[in-house]
TIVO-800988 format. One record per residue (C-alpha): chain; x, y, z negated; residue in three letters. Coordinates in steps of 0.05 Angstrom, whole numbers, always signed. Each point is the difference from the previous one (the first is absolute). Layout:
BEGIN
REC  cadena      px      py      pz  residuo
REC       A       X       Y       Z      ALA
...
***
This chain:
BEGIN
REC  cadena      px      py      pz  residuo
REC       A      -1      -6      -6      MET
REC       A     +31     +77     +34      PRO
REC       A     +20     +43     -61      GLN
REC       A     -33     +68      -6      THR
REC       A      +9     +62     -31      THR
REC       A     -60     +64     -16      PHE
REC       A      +8     +73     +16      VAL
REC       A     -64     +46     -11      ARG
REC       A     -38     -67      -7      LEU
REC       A     +11     -20     +69      ILE
REC       A     +30     -75      +6      CYS
REC       A     +54     -14     +53      VAL
REC       A     +46     -56     +11      GLU
REC       A     +69      +8      +2      LEU
REC       A     +42     +29     +54      LYS
REC       A     -72     +36     +26      GLU
REC       A     -11     +71      +1      VAL
REC       A     -28     +35     -49      ILE
REC       A     -46     +68     +14      VAL
REC       A     -16     +56     -47      ASN
REC       A     -71     -13     -33      HIS
REC       A     -43     +64      +6      PRO
REC       A     -33     -14     -70      GLY
REC       A     -62      +2     -20      LYS
REC       A     -40     +67      -2      LYS
REC       A     -39     +41     -62      ASP
REC       A     -62     -49     -18      GLY
REC       A     +22     -63     +33      ASP
REC       A      +3     -70     -48      VAL
REC       A     +70      -9     -25      CYS
REC       A     +41     -50     -45      ALA
REC       A     +64     +35      -9      ASP
REC       A     +29     +62      +5      ASP
REC       A     +33     -20     +65      ARG
REC       A     -49      -9     +36      GLU
REC       A     -27     +71      +4      CYS
REC       A     +31     +57     +42      LYS
REC       A     +51     +38     -22      SER
REC       A     -14     +53     -57      GLY
REC       A     -60     -51     -20      MET
REC       A      -5     -52     -59      LEU
REC       A     -45     -54     -17      CYS
REC       A     -47     +18     -46      VAL
REC       A     -57     -23     -38      ASN
REC       A     -58     +40     +39      SER
REC       A     -76     -18      +3      GLU
REC       A      -6     -62     -25      ASN
REC       A     +65     -23     +51      ASN
REC       A     +70     +14      +4      ARG
REC       A      +7     +55     +52      LYS
REC       A     +51     +38     +31      CYS
REC       A      -2     +68     -29      ARG
REC       A     +38     +74     -16      ASN
REC       A     +25     -25     -69      ALA
REC       A     +50     +20     -58      LYS
REC       A      +4     +78     +27      PHE
REC       A     -34     +44     -51      LEU
REC       A     +33     +15     -58      MET
REC       A     -23     +21     -73      ASN
REC       A     -46     +54      -6      GLY
REC       A     -18      +2     +82      GLN
REC       A     -80     -12     +26      LYS
REC       A      -8     -72     +15      CYS
REC       A     -62     -50     +22      ARG
REC       A     +27     -67     -14      PHE
REC       A     +55     -36     -52      ASN
REC       A     +40     -21     +58      TYR
REC       A     +14     +70     +29      GLU
REC       A     +36     +20     -64      CYS
REC       A     +73     -18     -12      VAL
REC       A     +30     -50     -58      GLY
REC       A     -55     -24     -43      SER
REC       A     -44     +66     -10      LEU
REC       A     -71      -4     +17      VAL
REC       A     -59     +47     +36      CYS
REC       A     -37     +36     -43      GLU
REC       A     -20     +48     +43      ASP
REC       A     +81     +20      +2      VAL
REC       A     +54     -44     -13      CYS
REC       A     +12     -12     -78      VAL
REC       A     +37     -52     -44      LEU
REC       A     -38     -70     -12      ASN
REC       A     -23      +5     -68      ASP
REC       A     +40     +57     -19      LYS
REC       A     +66     -48      +5      LYS
REC       A     +63      +5     +59      CYS
REC       A     +24     -68     +30      ASN
REC       A     +50     +35     +59      VAL
REC       A     +26     +60      -2      HIS
REC       A     -40     +20     +66      GLN
REC       A     -62      +4     -52      ASP
REC       A     +39     +60     -37      CYS
REC       A     +14     +76     +29      PRO
REC       A     +57     +17     +37      VAL
REC       A     +41     +28     -64      SER
REC       A     -14     -66     -46      GLN
REC       A      +3     -79      +6      TYR
REC       A     -28     -54     -30      CYS
REC       A     +25     -34     -63      LYS
REC       A     -34     -48     -46      GLU
REC       A     -67     +21     +32      ASN
REC       A      +9     +74      -9      VAL
REC       A     +18     +54     +55      CYS
REC       A     +62     +48     -31      ILE
REC       A     +45     +42     +28      GLU
REC       A     +57     -16     +38      LYS
REC       A     +69      +8     -25      LEU
REC       A     +49     +54     +17      GLY
REC       A     +77     +11      +8      LYS
REC       A     +37     -31     -54      ASP
REC       A     -56     -36     -34      ASP
REC       A      +5     -76     -19      ALA
REC       A     -32     -44     +35      CYS
REC       A     -19     -73      -3      THR
REC       A     +11     -39     +75      PHE
REC       A     -43     -21     +29      PRO
REC       A     -64     +30     -43      GLU
REC       A     +21     +74      -2      ASP
REC       A      -1     +45     +55      LEU
REC       A     +40     +73      +7      CYS
REC       A     -27     +58     +35      ASN
REC       A     +27      +9     +70      HIS
REC       A     +57     +14     +16      PRO
REC       A     +23     -46     -57      TYR
REC       A      +3     -80     -10      ILE
REC       A     +15     -35     -66      CYS
REC       A     +67     -30     +15      SER
REC       A     +40     -47     -36      ALA
REC       A     +54     +15     -58      GLN
REC       A     +15     -50     -40      ASP
REC       A      +4     -78     +28      SER
REC       A     -32     -30     -60      SER
REC       A     -67     +40      +1      THR
REC       A     -48     +23     +42      LEU
REC       A     -12     +65     -34      ILE
REC       A     +27     +53     +48      GLY
REC       A      -2     +78     +15      LYS
REC       A     -30     +39     +61      CYS
REC       A     +46     +24     +37      THR
REC       A      +6     +19     +80      GLU
REC       A     -15     -45     +46      MET
REC       A     +54     -39     +38      PHE
REC       A     +47     +36     -35      ALA
REC       A     +42     -68     -34      LYS
REC       A     +72     -19     +46      GLU
REC       A     +27     -75      +8      ALA
REC       A     +21     -29     -62      GLY
REC       A     -67     +35     -44      ASP
REC       A     -46     -34     -37      LEU
REC       A     -64      +7     +24      CYS
REC       A     -73     -30      -1      PHE
REC       A     -23     -48     +52      SER
REC       A     -32     +52     +47      GLN
REC       A      -8     +38     +63      PHE
REC       A     +24     +74     -17      GLY
REC       A     +43      -4     -54      GLU
REC       A     +80     -11     +46      CYS
REC       A     +28     +37     +50      ASN
REC       A     -38     -17     +60      MET
REC       A     +39     +51     +45      THR
REC       A     +62     -43     -16      LYS
REC       A     -46     -65     +11      GLY
REC       A      +5     -21     -74      TYR
REC       A     -60     -39     -30      VAL
REC       A      -9     -35     -60      CYS
REC       A      -3     -75      +8      PRO
REC       A     -63     -36     -33      ALA
REC       A     +38     -71      +0      THR
REC       A     +40     +24     -71      ASN
REC       A     -73     +18     -40      GLY
REC       A     -22     +65     -14      LEU
REC       A     +64     +35     -12      VAL
REC       A     +61      -8     +52      SER
REC       A     +42     +41     +27      SER
REC       A      -4     +46     +59      CYS
REC       A     +39     -37     +61      LEU
REC       A      +7     +20     +80      PRO
REC       A     -55     -38     +40      THR
REC       A     +29     -74      +8      SER
REC       A     -40     -30     +57      TYR
REC       A     +30     -38     +47      THR
REC       A     -23     -47     +51      ALA
REC       A      -7     -47     -64      LYS
REC       A     -45     -68     +17      GLN
REC       A     -60      -7     -49      CYS
REC       A     -58     -40     -11      SER
REC       A     -64     +14     -44      GLY
REC       A     +13     +60     -58      GLU
REC       A     +77     -10      -3      SER
REC       A      +6     +79     +23      CYS
REC       A      -2     +47     -51      ASP
REC       A     -79     +10      +8      GLN
REC       A     +10     +71     -26      LEU
REC       A     +40     +23     +57      TRP
REC       A      -9     -52     +50      GLY
REC       A     -39     -55     +36      SER
REC       A     +22     -62     +39      CYS
REC       A     -16      +6     +70      GLU
REC       A     +18     -39     +64      CYS
REC       A      -9      +5     +72      ARG
REC       A      -2     -66     +37      ILE
REC       A      -1     -57     -52      ASP
REC       A     +15     -14     -76      GLN
REC       A     +82     -13      +8      SER
REC       A      +5     +72     +21      ASN
REC       A     -34     +41     -55      SER
REC       A     +33     +43     -31      THR
REC       A     -12     +60     -57      CYS
REC       A     -24     +56     +25      GLN
REC       A      -6     +75     -37      PRO
REC       A     -64     +22     -15      ARG
REC       A     +26     +83      +8      TYR
REC       A     +46     +32     +43      ASN
REC       A     +50     +22     -64      GLN
REC       A     +27     +66     +34      ASN
REC       A      +0     +74     -23      TYR
REC       A     -71     +13     +40      GLN
REC       A     -37     -57     -34      CYS
REC       A     +27     +37     -56      GLN
REC       A     -19     +84     +11      ASP
REC       A     -67     -31     +43      LEU
REC       A     -14     -39     -62      TYR
REC       A     +17     +56     -43      VAL
REC       A     -47     +49     +43      SER
REC       A     -59     -36      +3      TYR
REC       A      -1     -16     -79      ARG
REC       A      +3     +84      -6      LYS
REC       A     -55      +7     +46      CYS
REC       A     -47     -44     -34      MET
REC       A     +19     +24     -68      THR
REC       A      -7     +77     +26      GLU
REC       A     -70     -16     +29      ASN
REC       A     -29     -51     -63      ASN
REC       A      -4     -67     +43      CYS
REC       A      +1     -50     -50      VAL
REC       A     +47     -50     +23      THR
REC       A     +51     -55     -28      SER
REC       A     +60     -38      +4      TYR
REC       A     -40     -68     +30      GLU
REC       A     -40     +59     +48      ASP
REC       A     +70     +27     +24      ASP
REC       A     +51     -57     +10      VAL
REC       A     -38     -72     +12      THR
REC       A     -67     +41     +17      LEU
REC       A     -32     -60     -44      ARG
REC       A     -20     +51     -62      GLY
REC       A     -80     +13      -8      ASP
REC       A     -13     +61     +35      GLY
REC       A      +1      +7     +83      HIS
REC       A     +46     +41     +19      GLN
REC       A      -5      -7     +78      THR
REC       A     -73      +0      -9      ASN
REC       A     -17     +66     +48      PRO
REC       A     -41     +26     -56      LYS
REC       A     +47      -9     -54      SER
REC       A     +24     +65     -32      CYS
REC       A     +77      -8     +25      GLY
REC       A     -24     -14     +67      VAL
REC       A     -38     +60      +4      GLN
REC       A     +49     +45     -41      LYS
REC       A     +81     -41     +22      CYS
REC       A     -18     -30     +65      ALA
REC       A     +64     +18     +25      GLN
REC       A     +46     -17     -66      GLU
REC       A     -37     -62      +3      MET
REC       A     +18     -16     +74      SER
REC       A     +67     +23      -6      CYS
REC       A     +18     -49     -70      TYR
REC       A     -36     -50     +29      TYR
REC       A     +36      +5     +73      ALA
REC       A     +63      +3     -37      SER
REC       A      -3     -44     -67      CYS
REC       A     -40     -56      +6      LEU
REC       A     +20     -55     +51      ARG
REC       A     -49     -56      -5      MET
REC       A     -73     +36      -5      GLU
REC       A      -8     +38     +64      PHE
REC       A     +25     -50     +52      LYS
REC       A     -53     +15     +46      CYS
REC       A      +2     +74      -9      GLY
REC       A     -20     +44     -50      LEU
REC       A     -71     +21      +1      PRO
REC       A     -30     +36     +55      SER
REC       A     -25     +56     -44      TRP
REC       A     +62     +17     -32      LEU
REC       A     +42     +53     +42      PRO
REC       A     +65     -27     +29      ALA
REC       A     +70     +14     -36      CYS
REC       A     +34     +71     +36      PRO
REC       A     +63     -24     -42      THR
REC       A     +48     -41     +43      ASN
REC       A      +0     -61     -39      LEU
REC       A     +65     -46      +2      THR
REC       A     -27     -82     -16      THR
REC       A     +59     -48     -23      PRO
REC       A     +17     -48     +54      LYS
REC       A     -47     -62     -17      ILE
REC       A     +44     -64     -19      ILE
REC       A     -58     -43     +23      ALA
REC       A     -65     -11     -10      GLY
REC       A     -62     +46     +43      PRO
REC       A     +15     +59     +22      THR
REC       A     -35     +58     -33      VAL
REC       A     -46     +55     +35      ILE
REC       A      -1     +76     -24      HIS
REC       A     -43     +28     +45      THR
REC       A     -74      +0      +2      PRO
REC       A     -29     -38     +61      LYS
REC       A     -73     +18     +31      PRO
REC       A     -50     -57     -14      VAL
REC       A     -12     -29     +72      PRO
REC       A     -60      -3     +31      THR
REC       A      -1     -71     +11      GLU
REC       A     +34     -62     -29      THR
REC       A     +38     -42     +48      PRO
REC       A     -18     -68      -3      THR
REC       A     +48     -56     -26      VAL
REC       A      -5     -70     -27      ASN
REC       A     -21      +9     -79      VAL
REC       A     -56     -33     -45      THR
REC       A     -29     +44     -49      GLU
REC       A      -6     -17     -74      THR
REC       A     -76      -5     -25      PRO
REC       A     -18     +43     -56      THR
REC       A      +5     -38     -60      PRO
REC       A     -71     -25     -34      LYS
REC       A     -10     +25     -71      ASN
REC       A     -75     -17     -15      GLU
REC       A      +6      +5     -74      THR
REC       A     +19     +70     +10      TYR
REC       A     -44     +55     -19      ALA
REC       A     +25     +74      -4      ALA
REC       A     -36     +45     -52      PRO
REC       A     -66     +54     +22      ALA
REC       A     +48     +52     -23      ASP
REC       A     +59     -14     +35      GLU
REC       A     +60     -39     -32      SER
REC       A     +61     +28     -10      MET
REC       A     +45     -51     +20      ASP
REC       A     +26     +17     +70      HIS
REC       A     +32     -61     +28      GLY
REC       A     +51     -53     -24      LYS
REC       A     +49     +16     +49      ASN
REC       A      +6     +62      +0      THR
REC       A     +49     +62     +24      GLY
REC       A     +21     +29     +64      PHE
REC       A     -48     -43     +53      SER
REC       A     +44     -15     +69      LEU
REC       A     -50     +24     +54      ALA
REC       A     +30      +6     +63      PRO
REC       A     +11     +60     +35      PHE
REC       A     +41     -17     +61      SER
REC       A     -31     -47     +68      ALA
REC       A     +37     -72     -25      ALA
REC       A     +59     -17     -32      VAL
REC       A     +38     -52     +32      VAL
REC       A     +35     -52     -59      VAL
REC       A     +26     -62     +17      VAL
REC       A      -7     -28     -82      VAL
REC       A      +9     -58     -43      ALA
REC       A     +16     +20     -66      CYS
REC       A     -66      +6     -28      THR
REC       A     +26     +35     -61      LEU
REC       A     +32     +61     +33      ALA
REC       A     -74     +14     +35      ILE
REC       A     -36      -5     -70      SER
REC       A     +48     +46     -33      THR
REC       A      -4     +42     +48      ALA
REC       A     -80      +2      -2      VAL
REC       A      -3      +1     -87      PHE
***
């Protein structure tokens, strides 16, 4: 029996052609976020699960349904805390973060902080001070040099020199130069914070690939993006910004980030993130005017940094679409549950006519989709 792989719920045999799936539109029944068009999530709606614009309204903004509110907020004409408790940072105003179910003010420069629970005001980050403890201090982002102690996170080490803080030694490590070479890998053998195991032809050709373009452009454009979000009171989080797996939905065209910081967002995504937008940035984000320098890819799929128009027709190819899984016992609450899908994160809807990929490594594709 031939081996198979899945991309946006399209099943193809190995060495077949993989094409972009257009994604389901608003109101279509779904089972997973990845079925929906870019910018939408699969949420409980009208006693079913449907693709909807979701997770884009912040605390205090007017709403109609629970699923429109970020995090665990609920809709009571405006998005408010559920039972007066926060569960994630996005539940709180931009100047606050969630700790022990209470929204408290973010910490300032030189304040003591505990990693990863505490958050510092932009442009500061909770940085390591002692290898024996997770208590750190709020210092300037990207200020640590080679050999300096750091917490395993994006934004502490000087990225203009290519330094990162590895996650392979636990939560406390030292800033080191990026060490990605054509190292062969399997499963989760790569540093999961900074890399991913990808392949082109077969599993014997799988190599660790960096998740981010670690250079001065990535650092500078990330700082500009965070500055814009803070100045415009747009709530965000480390998970939303760096992994696109948070409890907000920054790429939704109705989100504060897209409405206020679309240019900064576009440049940051295009300069830094290597895995999330292989079919191009969402069409509603403007192209970045900055002349981006993209490091040579060691191996694996090519990253596309510019938006591509949605085709008027989908090319005919030999594919078999996986049917939507049945869930006969599911019944959504009448008041619209705030649950927004099990496999959340950015929905990789396509923006080019077709992407021709010869694949045999299921892992490389699945990790790219999230």
